[in-house]
N, C-alpha and C positions, 0 to 999 in steps of 0.2 A: 172583346179581344178573347181570343181563343189559343190556349197554350197547346203546343204541338209536341206530342210525345208518341215517337213509334212504338209500335207494339213490340214487345220482347226486349225494349231497351231499358237499361238501368235507369232508376229516376236520377234527373239532374239535381244537384244540390247546389242551392245558392242561384240559380241561373234557369232558364228555359232553354231546350234545344231549339225551338222555333215558337214563332207568334203570328197568328193571323188576325189583322185587325181592318176595319173599314172607317173612313171618317176623315178629319182634318188632321193631317200631318204637320206635326211640330218638329223642327229640328234645331237642337240645343247645340251650339258651337262648342268646341273644347273648353271645359272649365277647369281652373287649377284651384290650388288651396290659399289663394288670397281673399283679403275681404273686400267690401264694396268699395273701398278707397284703393285698390290693387296694391295692398301692403300685406306681407306674410306677417303673420303673429306666431308662427312657430316654425321649426324645421323638422319636426317630428312628423314620420309618415302618417301615422293614424290620425293626428290633429289635421293635417292637410287634407286627407282624405276626408274627414268629416266637414271641413269649410268648403270643400270642392263638392260635395253632396248637396249641401245647404245652398249653394250658388246654382246647382242644377236646378233644384226644386224652386228657387226664386224666379228662374227663367220660365220653367214650367207654369208656375202661377200666373205669370204675365199673360199666357195664352188661357188662362181659365183651366189648367190641368194640374194634375198631381201625379204622384209617382206609380199610381193605379193605371196610368195612361202610357207608361213607358212600354215601347215595344222593342226596343233595341237598345243597348248600352256598350259602349266600347272603353275600355280603359288603357291607357298608356302609363306605364310605370318605368321608373329608371332603375330599379333593383327589384328582381324577381325573387331572389334569395329572401330578402325582407318582406315581400309581399307573402310569400309562402309560409314565413317564420310567424307571422302576426295575423294568419287567418281568423284566428278565435276573435282577438280584437276587431279586425276589419268586420267581421260578420256583425259583431255586436253593434258596432257604430252605424254600419249601414242598417241595420234594422231599426235603431234609434230615429234615424233621418227619414228612411225610404220605407218603412214599415216591411210586410212581408210581401212585397211586391218584386218579382224576380223576372225581368225581361230575359229576351235572348242576349247574350253577353259574350263579348269576346275581352281578352286581357293579353296585352302585348307588352313586352320589355322593349325600351327603346334608349338609344345610347345618351340621350339626352332630350330636354324639353327647350321651348325657346326662353322661357324664364328660368334663369340658372338655378334658384333656389327651389323651383317646383319639383316635387317628388312624383307626383300623380296628375294626370290630364284625363277627364271623363267628357266624352259627347254622348248625347242621347237623341234617338228618334221616338217620339210619342205620337199617339194618335188619339184624337177625341172622337168618340163614337157619332155618326150620323144622327 
């Protein structure tokens, strides 16, 4: 995988502006912050994000992939104010679960998610090299 960083652009922090990759594509459907039994253990945004990232990682592992294979990540959050207010904690939990792997990323505030208690949903596209 190759990170795409246009000349003269400020370095992206916590994500990549673009990624080029070749290989087997893996599409991880939107994961939320519940456990394997589809039960929420917390209503805290950071705790749900940590669980969501662990869920993404579990799906990637099923394909023989890891966080280093992520090419794209889309976050859906119900509260952008909380997201921005807790960026330091968010970055810490992200690095604990995903390491220093920063794919092309988008984050969108939504009015709500299908599961009422969910505060974040994350989908990922990953690529295992040929």
